[in-house]
TIMARPA-385035 format. One record per residue (C-alpha): x, y, z; chain. Coordinates in nm, 3 decimals, padded with zeros to 5 digits. Example, Ala and Ser with C-alpha at 12.3 -4.5 7.8 and 13.67 -1.06 7.14 Angstrom:
<sites>
{xx=01.230 yy=-00.450 zz=00.780 kette=A}
{xx=01.367 yy=-00.106 zz=00.714 kette=A}
</sites>
This chain:
<sites>
{xx=00.000 yy=00.000 zz=00.000 kette=A}
{xx=00.118 yy=00.349 zz=-00.082 kette=A}
{xx=00.177 yy=00.597 zz=00.197 kette=A}
{xx=00.094 yy=00.967 zz=00.176 kette=A}
{xx=00.464 yy=01.045 zz=00.132 kette=A}
{xx=00.495 yy=00.807 zz=-00.163 kette=A}
{xx=00.187 yy=00.959 zz=-00.323 kette=A}
{xx=00.340 yy=01.306 zz=-00.285 kette=A}
{xx=00.654 yy=01.184 zz=-00.462 kette=A}
{xx=00.448 yy=01.049 zz=-00.749 kette=A}
{xx=00.254 yy=01.374 zz=-00.788 kette=A}
{xx=00.574 yy=01.580 zz=-00.781 kette=A}
{xx=00.720 yy=01.358 zz=-01.052 kette=A}
{xx=00.404 yy=01.390 zz=-01.263 kette=A}
{xx=00.425 yy=01.769 zz=-01.229 kette=A}
{xx=00.794 yy=01.759 zz=-01.333 kette=A}
{xx=00.901 yy=01.917 zz=-01.006 kette=A}
{xx=01.257 yy=01.835 zz=-00.907 kette=A}
{xx=01.276 yy=01.741 zz=-00.543 kette=A}
{xx=01.491 yy=01.579 zz=-00.281 kette=A}
{xx=01.371 yy=01.351 zz=00.000 kette=A}
{xx=01.196 yy=01.641 zz=00.172 kette=A}
{xx=00.957 yy=01.622 zz=00.462 kette=A}
{xx=00.591 yy=01.573 zz=00.358 kette=A}
{xx=00.508 yy=01.932 zz=00.456 kette=A}
{xx=00.771 yy=02.064 zz=00.212 kette=A}
{xx=00.646 yy=01.836 zz=-00.066 kette=A}
{xx=00.290 yy=01.956 zz=-00.008 kette=A}
{xx=00.408 yy=02.317 zz=-00.043 kette=A}
{xx=00.596 yy=02.239 zz=-00.366 kette=A}
{xx=00.289 yy=02.070 zz=-00.513 kette=A}
{xx=00.062 yy=02.357 zz=-00.415 kette=A}
{xx=00.301 yy=02.613 zz=-00.565 kette=A}
{xx=00.310 yy=02.428 zz=-00.897 kette=A}
{xx=-00.068 yy=02.387 zz=-00.898 kette=A}
{xx=-00.110 yy=02.757 zz=-00.820 kette=A}
{xx=00.109 yy=02.842 zz=-01.119 kette=A}
{xx=-00.102 yy=02.616 zz=-01.340 kette=A}
{xx=-00.421 yy=02.780 zz=-01.214 kette=A}
{xx=-00.281 yy=03.131 zz=-01.266 kette=A}
{xx=-00.209 yy=03.036 zz=-01.628 kette=A}
{xx=-00.581 yy=02.976 zz=-01.672 kette=A}
{xx=-00.547 yy=02.599 zz=-01.684 kette=A}
{xx=-00.721 yy=02.331 zz=-01.484 kette=A}
{xx=-00.552 yy=02.031 zz=-01.329 kette=A}
{xx=-00.701 yy=01.690 zz=-01.259 kette=A}
{xx=-00.535 yy=01.427 zz=-01.043 kette=A}
{xx=-00.638 yy=01.071 zz=-01.130 kette=A}
{xx=-00.541 yy=00.794 zz=-00.889 kette=A}
{xx=-00.600 yy=00.445 zz=-01.021 kette=A}
{xx=-00.611 yy=00.146 zz=-00.784 kette=A}
{xx=-00.696 yy=00.398 zz=-00.511 kette=A}
{xx=-00.821 yy=00.118 zz=-00.286 kette=A}
{xx=-00.454 yy=00.029 zz=-00.232 kette=A}
{xx=-00.375 yy=00.358 zz=-00.057 kette=A}
{xx=-00.312 yy=00.349 zz=00.315 kette=A}
{xx=-00.599 yy=00.475 zz=00.533 kette=A}
{xx=-00.411 yy=00.790 zz=00.639 kette=A}
{xx=-00.388 yy=00.902 zz=00.274 kette=A}
{xx=-00.765 yy=00.951 zz=00.247 kette=A}
{xx=-00.755 yy=01.173 zz=00.554 kette=A}
{xx=-00.490 yy=01.403 zz=00.402 kette=A}
{xx=-00.566 yy=01.418 zz=00.029 kette=A}
{xx=-00.789 yy=01.724 zz=00.060 kette=A}
{xx=-00.498 yy=01.926 zz=00.202 kette=A}
{xx=-00.328 yy=01.933 zz=-00.139 kette=A}
{xx=-00.619 yy=02.114 zz=-00.305 kette=A}
{xx=-00.640 yy=02.393 zz=-00.047 kette=A}
{xx=-00.441 yy=02.715 zz=-00.056 kette=A}
{xx=-00.536 yy=03.051 zz=00.101 kette=A}
{xx=-00.440 yy=03.243 zz=-00.215 kette=A}
{xx=-00.618 yy=03.012 zz=-00.460 kette=A}
{xx=-00.938 yy=03.131 zz=-00.624 kette=A}
{xx=-01.077 yy=02.778 zz=-00.636 kette=A}
{xx=-00.969 yy=02.428 zz=-00.551 kette=A}
{xx=-00.624 yy=02.367 zz=-00.700 kette=A}
{xx=-00.730 yy=02.050 zz=-00.880 kette=A}
{xx=-01.011 yy=01.807 zz=-00.940 kette=A}
{xx=-00.957 yy=01.459 zz=-00.800 kette=A}
{xx=-01.069 yy=01.129 zz=-00.950 kette=A}
{xx=-01.028 yy=00.811 zz=-00.748 kette=A}
{xx=-01.066 yy=00.479 zz=-00.928 kette=A}
{xx=-01.058 yy=00.145 zz=-00.753 kette=A}
{xx=-01.232 yy=-00.172 zz=-00.653 kette=A}
{xx=-01.530 yy=-00.214 zz=-00.422 kette=A}
{xx=-01.335 yy=-00.166 zz=-00.100 kette=A}
{xx=-01.256 yy=00.193 zz=-00.204 kette=A}
{xx=-01.612 yy=00.296 zz=-00.116 kette=A}
{xx=-01.570 yy=00.142 zz=00.229 kette=A}
{xx=-01.236 yy=00.312 zz=00.291 kette=A}
{xx=-01.355 yy=00.663 zz=00.205 kette=A}
{xx=-01.664 yy=00.617 zz=00.423 kette=A}
{xx=-01.470 yy=00.578 zz=00.748 kette=A}
{xx=-01.466 yy=00.862 zz=01.006 kette=A}
{xx=-01.097 yy=00.917 zz=00.932 kette=A}
{xx=-01.179 yy=00.988 zz=00.566 kette=A}
{xx=-01.471 yy=01.222 zz=00.636 kette=A}
{xx=-01.288 yy=01.541 zz=00.520 kette=A}
{xx=-01.238 yy=01.381 zz=00.178 kette=A}
{xx=-01.584 yy=01.226 zz=00.158 kette=A}
{xx=-01.750 yy=01.562 zz=00.226 kette=A}
{xx=-01.580 yy=01.703 zz=-00.085 kette=A}
{xx=-01.679 yy=01.426 zz=-00.326 kette=A}
{xx=-01.937 yy=01.552 zz=-00.575 kette=A}
{xx=-02.008 yy=01.236 zz=-00.774 kette=A}
{xx=-01.955 yy=00.865 zz=-00.731 kette=A}
{xx=-02.009 yy=00.581 zz=-00.974 kette=A}
{xx=-02.009 yy=00.206 zz=-00.929 kette=A}
{xx=-01.965 yy=-00.027 zz=-01.226 kette=A}
{xx=-02.142 yy=-00.350 zz=-01.144 kette=A}
{xx=-02.061 yy=-00.691 zz=-01.290 kette=A}
{xx=-02.198 yy=-00.748 zz=-01.639 kette=A}
{xx=-02.498 yy=-00.961 zz=-01.718 kette=A}
{xx=-02.440 yy=-01.249 zz=-01.958 kette=A}
{xx=-02.603 yy=-01.059 zz=-02.247 kette=A}
{xx=-02.396 yy=-00.748 zz=-02.176 kette=A}
{xx=-02.088 yy=-00.968 zz=-02.154 kette=A}
{xx=-02.139 yy=-01.090 zz=-02.512 kette=A}
{xx=-02.206 yy=-00.736 zz=-02.634 kette=A}
{xx=-01.894 yy=-00.613 zz=-02.453 kette=A}
{xx=-01.670 yy=-00.868 zz=-02.626 kette=A}
{xx=-01.833 yy=-00.806 zz=-02.966 kette=A}
{xx=-01.787 yy=-00.430 zz=-02.927 kette=A}
{xx=-01.416 yy=-00.459 zz=-02.848 kette=A}
{xx=-01.356 yy=-00.709 zz=-03.126 kette=A}
{xx=-01.525 yy=-00.469 zz=-03.366 kette=A}
{xx=-01.306 yy=-00.182 zz=-03.245 kette=A}
{xx=-01.001 yy=-00.404 zz=-03.296 kette=A}
{xx=-01.105 yy=-00.466 zz=-03.657 kette=A}
{xx=-01.203 yy=-00.833 zz=-03.629 kette=A}
{xx=-01.362 yy=-00.953 zz=-03.954 kette=A}
{xx=-01.474 yy=-01.293 zz=-03.834 kette=A}
{xx=-01.577 yy=-01.465 zz=-03.512 kette=A}
{xx=-01.276 yy=-01.497 zz=-03.282 kette=A}
{xx=-01.423 yy=-01.698 zz=-02.993 kette=A}
{xx=-01.603 yy=-02.029 zz=-03.006 kette=A}
{xx=-01.919 yy=-02.033 zz=-02.790 kette=A}
{xx=-01.750 yy=-02.253 zz=-02.530 kette=A}
{xx=-01.449 yy=-02.021 zz=-02.538 kette=A}
{xx=-01.670 yy=-01.727 zz=-02.449 kette=A}
{xx=-01.833 yy=-01.928 zz=-02.174 kette=A}
{xx=-01.492 yy=-02.012 zz=-02.028 kette=A}
{xx=-01.403 yy=-01.640 zz=-02.021 kette=A}
{xx=-01.735 yy=-01.565 zz=-01.851 kette=A}
{xx=-01.669 yy=-01.825 zz=-01.583 kette=A}
{xx=-01.310 yy=-01.725 zz=-01.504 kette=A}
{xx=-01.369 yy=-01.348 zz=-01.508 kette=A}
{xx=-01.659 yy=-01.322 zz=-01.262 kette=A}
{xx=-01.809 yy=-01.072 zz=-01.510 kette=A}
{xx=-01.552 yy=-00.811 zz=-01.404 kette=A}
{xx=-01.460 yy=-00.577 zz=-01.691 kette=A}
{xx=-01.085 yy=-00.580 zz=-01.632 kette=A}
{xx=-01.078 yy=-00.956 zz=-01.578 kette=A}
{xx=-01.276 yy=-01.009 zz=-01.899 kette=A}
{xx=-01.025 yy=-00.802 zz=-02.095 kette=A}
{xx=-00.724 yy=-00.975 zz=-01.943 kette=A}
{xx=-00.870 yy=-01.322 zz=-01.996 kette=A}
{xx=-00.959 yy=-01.248 zz=-02.359 kette=A}
{xx=-00.614 yy=-01.108 zz=-02.438 kette=A}
{xx=-00.437 yy=-01.401 zz=-02.275 kette=A}
{xx=-00.656 yy=-01.655 zz=-02.454 kette=A}
{xx=-00.612 yy=-01.486 zz=-02.793 kette=A}
{xx=-00.236 yy=-01.472 zz=-02.741 kette=A}
{xx=-00.232 yy=-01.842 zz=-02.655 kette=A}
{xx=-00.437 yy=-01.923 zz=-02.966 kette=A}
{xx=-00.207 yy=-01.715 zz=-03.188 kette=A}
{xx=00.106 yy=-01.877 zz=-03.043 kette=A}
{xx=-00.036 yy=-02.222 zz=-03.110 kette=A}
{xx=-00.186 yy=-02.155 zz=-03.456 kette=A}
{xx=-00.542 yy=-02.203 zz=-03.332 kette=A}
{xx=-00.786 yy=-02.017 zz=-03.556 kette=A}
{xx=-01.063 yy=-01.963 zz=-03.300 kette=A}
{xx=-01.030 yy=-01.927 zz=-02.925 kette=A}
{xx=-01.181 yy=-02.229 zz=-02.756 kette=A}
{xx=-01.232 yy=-02.321 zz=-02.392 kette=A}
{xx=-00.898 yy=-02.499 zz=-02.381 kette=A}
{xx=-00.718 yy=-02.180 zz=-02.487 kette=A}
{xx=-00.882 yy=-01.992 zz=-02.202 kette=A}
{xx=-00.805 yy=-02.258 zz=-01.943 kette=A}
{xx=-00.443 yy=-02.305 zz=-02.046 kette=A}
{xx=-00.374 yy=-01.933 zz=-02.075 kette=A}
{xx=-00.518 yy=-01.878 zz=-01.727 kette=A}
{xx=-00.315 yy=-02.167 zz=-01.589 kette=A}
{xx=00.001 yy=-02.022 zz=-01.745 kette=A}
{xx=-00.075 yy=-01.679 zz=-01.600 kette=A}
{xx=-00.115 yy=-01.814 zz=-01.246 kette=A}
{xx=00.201 yy=-02.021 zz=-01.284 kette=A}
{xx=00.400 yy=-01.716 zz=-01.393 kette=A}
{xx=00.258 yy=-01.505 zz=-01.112 kette=A}
{xx=00.353 yy=-01.763 zz=-00.850 kette=A}
{xx=00.704 yy=-01.845 zz=-00.977 kette=A}
{xx=00.842 yy=-01.506 zz=-01.081 kette=A}
{xx=00.976 yy=-01.266 zz=-00.821 kette=A}
{xx=00.849 yy=-00.910 zz=-00.819 kette=A}
{xx=01.073 yy=-00.654 zz=-00.992 kette=A}
{xx=01.298 yy=-00.470 zz=-00.743 kette=A}
{xx=01.140 yy=-00.135 zz=-00.833 kette=A}
{xx=00.793 yy=-00.268 zz=-00.751 kette=A}
{xx=00.916 yy=-00.410 zz=-00.422 kette=A}
{xx=01.083 yy=-00.081 zz=-00.332 kette=A}
{xx=00.764 yy=00.115 zz=-00.393 kette=A}
{xx=00.561 yy=-00.111 zz=-00.169 kette=A}
{xx=00.791 yy=-00.157 zz=00.129 kette=A}
</sites>
């Protein structure tokens, strides 16, 4: 899980602000100064945090501090938090109340129905330029079963199965392609060590 300090480092890097291992209070000031400059130029800034459910609880209690400045005409940036179901629970705690009180809109993407699942795959295949059916009916059903109707899981399962089919000269993705590609993914995930950079970010 990311700490507030690590999040500040990431925002500073995204804003192209050179910094040393300052104290969090100094990093907050540097971020606010850059955001003030952006606002004074007539531009708007949006901070998007994906996988926000992985942030430590103290981060939700402090995020609103970044957007506040006594000399700012308005909030320094708009914030978008994206994450899984537990994100809603984490921002609803008493500790996160300052942030929750500033949230204007919230959206929840529920799992797809079976009909929507088929339409979702057809839509993406059409966008990709597919000129013929790519999945056998049982191949689609295997994706449905292993993805729990979650959008990201559907996409990952389809890509892995299509890659497996392409590597093995299989014209249409069948259930076996889905099963073997999923088995290979879990095997790789369990046998390969995490990259040092990833480990360093999550210590």
